[in-house]
N, C-alpha and C positions, 0 to 999 in steps of 0.2 A: 525379474531378470536373473537375479542371483540363483534362484531355484532352477531356472531353465539351464543355466551353465552347469550347475551341480549335476542335473540329470544327464546332460550330454557327457560330462566327465565319467559318470558311472557307466553309461552305455559303452564308452570306449574301453573301459576296463573289462566289461563283460565280453566285448567283441574280441579282446585279446585272447581269451581262453580257447576258443576254437582254433585260432591261429597258432597258438603255442602247442596245442594237441597235434595239429597237422605237421608242424615242424618236428615234434618229438617222434611221431610215428613214421615219418619219412626219412629222418636222418640218423636214427639210432640203430646200430647193428644191422645194416642192410646186407642183403645177399648180392654180392658183387657179380656172381655168375649169371644173374638174370639177364636175359637178352636185352631188355630195355635199358639196363645199366651199363652195358658194355660199350667201350670205345671201338672205333673201327677206322681203317684206312683202306682206300680202294679207288675205283674209278667209275666213270659213267659215260654213256653216249646218249644223246637225245636229238630229236628233230623238232624244229619249230614249224608247225603246219600253219600256212597263211590263213588269215581270217578274211582278207579283202585284197583286191587288186590295187597296186600302187597307182598314183595319178599318172605317172609317166609310162605305165604299162609294166607288166611283169609282177612278180611277187618277191617278198623278202622271206626266204625260207632257210634259216641257219641249221647247219649240222654241227652239233657241239660235242667236243670231247674234253673231258676234264678229270680231275682228281677230287677226292673228298676225304676230309678228316672229320670224323663225327665224335663230339665230346659232350657227354651228358653233364648237366650242371650239378647234379647230386645223385646219390644212390638211393633209390626208392625201395620200400618194402611192398608198395602197392603196384598198380598196373599203369600208372601215369608218370611220365617224366618229360622234362624240357631239356633240349640239347641245342648245341651250336654246331653247325656244319660249315667248314671252310672249304670253298670249292673254286680253286683256280681252273680256268677253262679257256679253250680256243675254239672259235667258231669259223666254219667255212661256209660262205654264202655264194652260191651260183647266182650271178646277177648280170643281166644285159650281155650275154655271151662272154663273160669273163668270170673271174673268181675274186670276191671281196672277203675280208677277214674281220673278225672281232676277237678281242681277248680281254680278260679281266679276272677279278676275284670277287666272289659273292660270299656274304655272311648270311646264313640262313638259320632262322630259329625254327626248331622242330618240336611240335607238341604231340608226343607219341603215347599210344595206348597199346599195351601188350595184350595180344589175343592168344591165349593158351601158352604153351612152353616155348614155341619157336616162331611166332609171328608178331609183327608190330605194324600197326596202322597209324599214320601220322598226318597232321595238317602242318604245312610248312610255309613260312613267309620270310622273304629276305630281299636284300638289295646289295649292290656293290658297284664299284667303279669299273668301267669298261672303256674300250677304244674301238671304234668302227672305222673302216676305210671306205665304205660305200657312200657315194654322193647321191642322195635321194631327195626328191622334191619336198617331202614332208619332214625330213629329219637331217640336220647338219651332220656331216662326218666329224670324227674326232672323239673327244671325251663325252661319255654318256654314263647313265646309271642303268643297270639291268635289274628290274624288279620282278619278283616271282611270287606266285601263290600256287601251291600244288598239293595234291594228296599222294602219299606214298605208301606202298605196301612192301614189307621186307620179310623174307622167309629164311630162317637160319638152318644151315646144314653143318653140324659139328662146329668148327671155328670160323666158318665163312657164312656170308649171307648173299642172297640174290634179291634185288629189289626192282620195282617198277614205279614210275611216277606219271601223273597226268596233271596238267594245270595250265595256267595263263602266265605269259611272260610279256612284260612291257619294257621298252627301252626309250629313254628320252634323256635330255641333258639338263633338266631342272631350270630351263630358261637362260642358260649361260650364253647360248648362241641360237640365232634363228636360221632356218625354220626349226621348230621344236614341237611338231604335232605328235611325235612318238610313233612307234610301231609295235603292234601287238601280234602275238602268235599263240596258238595252242601247242603246248610242249608235251611230248611223249618221250619217255626215256627208260633205260634199264641201267642197273648198277650192279657191281659186285665188289665185295670188300672182305678183308680179313679182320676178324674180331680180336680184341686184346684187352 
């Protein structure tokens, strides 16, 4: 047993070498002007395309307008980076001959790959607290979480970028109040932001 523990300890030491190399090559003397390393502030609009009819009839199709602050976690010399996006947003939902609303703040983790000098492709996952006014048979109104998974493409022009996203959005309240079956949409959006 003692030899086994010794081998495991040696393996951990050897496993640290690639990790230390990765940290060294990604954190030392990075090029801050690389697109994937730049912070940005801007806005977006998106539409949630319904996946199904609601039980009471009609569809839940939000039109969302929001801001976005993009903050890379570190400055990479490579083509990969991880970032945090803070996205306050307001949603307008035409529903049963009226207008319902939702608003909240999402925290989105972005796993980006720089493609050439001026393009980034990323996979993004996030959640955040929201509030909805719509009273729907499958989802209680009030406090909810808005979960996202999407793919984004950004193209830089000088100190600006234009982006597009497509993905899945799920809202529910984590079981705080019934009903809580959740609502899903396919989200399509565009964004524009200033790099700094």
